[in-house]
N, C-alpha and C positions, 0 to 999 in steps of 0.2 A: 609332282602332279597333284593338283587339288582334289580332295575328296577320295583319294585312292583307297584308303582303308574302308571308308564308308561304302564305296561302290562294290568292293569285294564282298563285304558282309551282306549287303542287300541282295547281291546276285546269288549268293549261296542260299539265302533264305527263300528267294523266289524259285530257285531250282528245286528245293524240297517240295514246294507247293505244286509245281508243275508235274511232279511225279505221282500226284494223286488225282484220280478221276473226279471225285466229289470231295467237297470240303465240309467239315463240321464246324460248329462254332468254336469247339475246343482247338481245332487246327488253326483257325484264324487267330485266336488269343495267344497260342504258342508262338505264332509268327510275329505277332505284334510285340511280344516280349523280346524276341531277338532283334527286331527293328529298334525297339526302345534302347537296348544295350548298345547297338551299333551307333545310334545318334549320340548317346552320352559319351561313348569312347571317341567320337569325332569332335568332342568338346562343344557340343550344342548346349545352350542354357537349359538347366533342369526344368524350369517352368515351361519353357517353349516345347521341350520334348513331351512333357506330361499332357499339355493341351493338344499337341499334334497327334499323339497316339490315341487320345480320347476321340478326336474327330474322325480319324481313319478307322478306328475300331467300330464306331457307330455306323459308319457307311458300309464296312465290310461284313458285318453280321446281318445285314438286311437280306431279304429274299432275293434281291436283284443279283447278289453275288453267289449266295449259297445254292441257288437253284439254276445258276448259269451253267451252260455246257463247258465253258472255259473259265472257271472261277479264279484261277491263278492269274490269268490275263486281266481280269476285272480288278483284282487287287493291285496289280502293278499300275493299272490306269488310275485308280483312286489315289495311290501313293504319289504318283506323278503329279496329279492335279493339286493335291494338298501341299506337296513340296513347292510347286510353282506359286501357290497362294501364300505360303509361308514367307517366300522371298519377295513378295510384292505383286505377283500376278502379271504385271506388264512392265516393260522397260520404261524408265523415267528419263526424259531428255533434259538437257541443260536449258533452263529458262532463258530466253533471249529477250532483252528489254526492247520495248517498242520505240524507246528514245535512246539511241546509242550515246555512250558506250554501255555495254552490259558489264557490270562490275561483279567479280567473283572473289570473295574472301576465302583464302585457303587456310584452314586452322588445323591444329593437331599437336601432338607431343613430339619432342625431339626423337629422331630415329625412325619416324614413320615414313619419311621420304617426301615431305611437303615440297621442298625445293625442286627435286628431280621430277616428281610427278606433276608439279605445276608446269614445268617445261614440257612434259609428255602431253598434258592436256592442251597446252597452247599449240604444240605441233599438230596434234590431232584435229583441233578445231580449224587450224589453217589448211590442212590437207583435205579433210573430209567435208568441211562446211564453208570453205572459202572465206574464213574470217581473217581479220588483220589484228592479231592479238598484241598486247603489250604486257610484259612482266614487270611488276613493281616490287622493288626490294625493300620490304618493311621489317625484315628480321635484323634488328640491330643488337640483338642479345647474344646470338651465337657467333663466335669468331669465324671469319671467312665465309659467312653465309652469302654476303653480297657477291663476293668473287665467284663462289660456286654457281649462283644464279646467272651471272654473266657468262660463265663457261657453258652451261647447259643451254642457255638462251641462244648462244652463237651456234651451237650444234644443231638446233632445230630451226635456225634462221628466224628467230623472234627477237625484237629489240627489248632491251632492259632499261628501265628508268630507275635511277638511284640518286640519293642525296647524302651518301655516307652515313654517319652515325647520328643524324638529326632525329627529332621526335617522329616516331612511326606514323602517328596520325597525320602530321603535317606532310610527311612523304606520300602517304596514301592520297591525300587530297590533291597534292601537286601532281602526282602521277595521273590522276583522272583528268585534270586540266590539260596536261601534256597530251593525253590520248585524244581529247576533243580537238586540240589544235592540229594534230598530226594525222587525223583520220583513222585512229585505231578504234575499232568497234567492239573490242573485247579486252577488258583489263583484269588481269589475274594478280591479286595481291598476296604476296608471300609473307605471311606473318611469323612472329616469333613463337617458339614452342618452349616447353620445359621438359624435364625428365619425368614430371608427374603433374597432375592437375593442382594448381594453387590459385589463391585469391588474386595475387598480383597479375598473373597471366590473364585470368578471366576479366579482370577490371580493365586491363589495357584493350582487350578485344571488344568488350562492351562499349568502351569509349570510341573505338574506331568504327564500330558498327553504327553508332548514333551519328557519327560525323559524316560518313560516306554513303549510308543507306544502300548497302549492296543488293544487287538483284538475287544473288545466290551466296549462301555460306556453306561451303563444302568442307566436311571433315575428312582429312587424310589419315587413315588408320591402318596399322600393320596387321594383316590377317594372322601372322605367325604368333601373335601374343594371345590368341584365343579369347577366353572370356574377359581378359583385361581390355581387349579391343571394344567389347560390348559395354563394359563399365565406363571406358573413356567416352564412348559415343553418347552414353546416357548423361554424363556430367556436362559435356559440351552442349548437348541439346537443351538441357535445363537452363544453362546460362545464356545461350545465344539463339535458341530456336533454329536449329540447322534446317537447311532445305534439302540436304542430301549427303551421301557418303561416297568417298572413293576408297576402295579396299585395295591395298598394295600387297605385293609379295604373295598373291594367292597361289602362284605356281610353286611356291616353296613350302606350302602348308598342306601336308597329305591328309589332314583332318578336315579343315574347311569349316569348322563349327561357327566361326564368326559370321560368315556369309549367311548362315541359316538362322542366326540369332538376332542380328542387328535390327532388321526391319521389324521383327516381332516385338522386340524390347523398346525401341525408340519410336516406331511408327514412321521413320524416315527412310526413303528409298536409297538403295545402293545404285548410284548412277554410272560409275565407271570402276573397272578393276585393272590393276597393274599385273601383267602376266609374265614379267621378265625384267632383266636389267637394262636392256636397250631402250632408247628413247622413243621407239615406235611400238613398244610392247604395252599397249593400252587398248582396252576393249570397252565398248558399251556393255553394261550388265543386263543380260536378258534372263529373267527368272525362269521362263519356260525352257530355254536352251540349257541353262545350268542344271535344272531338274533332270532333263534328258541325259546329260552327261553323268550325273550322279547315279542314275539307274542303269548305266552302261548301254544306253540306247543311242549314243553318239550325238553329234551336233553338226549335221551336214550344212545348215545355213551359214554357220560361222566359218566352216571350212571353205565354202564357196566364196564368201566375202573376203577371206584371207587370200585366196588364190587371185581374186580379181584385183586386190590391192597390190599384189606383188608381181603379177604378170602383165606385161605391156601388151595391150590388144593389137596395137599396130605392128609391133615386132612379131607377135604370134601369127598374124596374117601373112607377113613377109616370109616367116619361116615356113609356113604351110606351102607357099608357092615355091620356095627353094627345094623343099622336100619332094614336091610333085615333080620338079624338073631335075631332081638329084643333083642339086647345086649347094648342098650343105657345106659350109666352110668351118675352119677352126675358130674363127671369130664368132660365128653363130653358136658353136659348141660352148664357148666360154660364156656367152650371154645367157644361155640356158642354165648353166651351173650357178651363175650369180642369182638368177631369179628363184631357183630352187632353194638356195641358201637363205633367201629372204623369207621363206615360209616358216623358218624356225626349226626346232628340234623334232625328230621323228616321233618321239613319245607324245609331244603336244598334238601333232597331226593325228596320230593314232587314236588319241582320246576323243577325237571328233568323229571317228568312224564307228558305226554300229557294230558291236560284237568283236571288236579288235582289242586285244589285251595290251593296253598302253604300257603296263609295267614291264612287259617283256622287252620293250624298246627303251627302257629308262636310260637316259643319258646318251642315247644314240643321236647323232646329228651329223650334218655335213662337216667334214674335217676341214677347218679353215686354213690350216697349214698347207694341206694338199691343194686347196683351191688357190692359195697364194702362189704356190709353185706353178700351178697350171697357168695362172695369169702371167707370171713372170716369163714362162717359156713362150707363151703365145705372143706377148708383147715384145719379145726379143727377136721375133721373126719379121721379115720384111712383108709388106702388104701382099706381094706376089707369092711368098711362101705360105701365107695364111690361106690364100685362095687356092693354091695348088701345092699341097704337101709332097707331091712326087718329086719336087725340085730338091728336096732335102737329102743331099748326099752326106757322107761321113764328115766332110770338112764343114759343111753348113751346120750340122748337128753339134759339132764341137764348139763352133762360134756361138750358137744359141745357148748351149749349156753354160759356157763361160759368161755370156751376157746376162743370164738369168740366175747365176749362182747355184746351178744344179749340176747333175751329172748327165752324161749322154744316155745312161740307162733310164733316167727320168723322162728325157725327150722321147725315147723309143716307146716307153710305156704309154705316154700320152698319145702318140701316133697310133699305137695299137688300139687304144680305146676309141679313137676317132674313126679308125678303119671299121671297127665293129658297128659303130653308129651309121656309117655310110652304107654298109651292107644291109642293115636293117631298113634304112630309108629307101633303098632300091625296091624292097618288097612292098612298099606302100606307094610307090610311084605309079603313074598310069591310071589315075582316077581312084585308087583304092586307099589313099592315104587317110588315116583317121584324123579328124579334127582335134582329138584329144592330144595328139603329139605336140601340136603347137601350144595348146592351152596348159597342159600339165607337164610338158617338158620331160617326158619319160625317156631315159637314155640308159638302157641296160649296159652294164659294164663301164659306164662313163662317169659315174658319180664317185667322188673321193669320200666314201662313207667310212 
């Protein structure tokens, strides 16, 4: 969970402040010292921390705070505003060219995840923005880079243009022409990287930039390398004049210092963040929402958006009607489990809820093996059995267990969970069914956690 350590330390600092009715200037300075140490331990750039603390202290020792009836809340508000400003203030969108195609150069060091995150970005722009992206394989330096791009491109249903080991600049230009002829309005160029910043790499990228004149140059950088991520961003920016940054593996860095430092050091916005290994684990970076998460205040807007992406509105409406009429089936039961699984780990969801300790749920998630067993059992039933489980006698249960590679006890356990769900749905029938049942898919006793 990103910023886990920082969130804990800031929460402890603010808790001390809330215990005091009035604050003195000394109280504020003591708190600022603790916040300064928390930021440094989170691997935030030293100069960034120094400037941040100076700005916050200046605002916090003013009469507005010290004479306030709730000075602790005022300090939290000021820290929240300054954190938001530190990370850019507002979310920065991908620039779309007025004359298609929009060309995005993806640059970065080896290991940052350029290829995978290029596919993530292509899939995101296709799903959320209705774009017709094309991935262009220009990494002829790393073995199997082209094959990897083709694999991930297929997984997100985005075409890949490649010309083998030819000159990368020629491939990029040919890829853009291919996009124009085939109606692709977004071209993502996967460039070569190195284990470190070197002159050969930068010269190749400069030559490509001059040849294709990209709309965007996005740096893909690994959040887990901390201040090295900031140094890499600075080097690439000086050579190429970046338009933005995509920070990967943010879910794996409990410190998160790179996210707080990159904008301040380079002046370039973080536009996207990778929050997991799956190809749909990509989010637009919202500085205000991230600041809210860091301060333990949750991020309800992102949670709602995540739910909307994963829950089918049409299915939710149909489920509501079935629950009203007490006609909930095993097929419906499985659909809800699949949609809940798409929401991700419980700790990620908890991190978006105000006041919830995400650390307590670290690693908790929907058990995919249990979900696979559930799917196999339900799909081994006949349509009539799914609609009416009362038909399942011992002989049918043995057949289903054999067909799904499970035991009869697993079939009975699933039926028991389903029975509990049906009992609950009866309580909500007759006009008292809560709409949240359909939208949030709550099923006590029914999740394979």
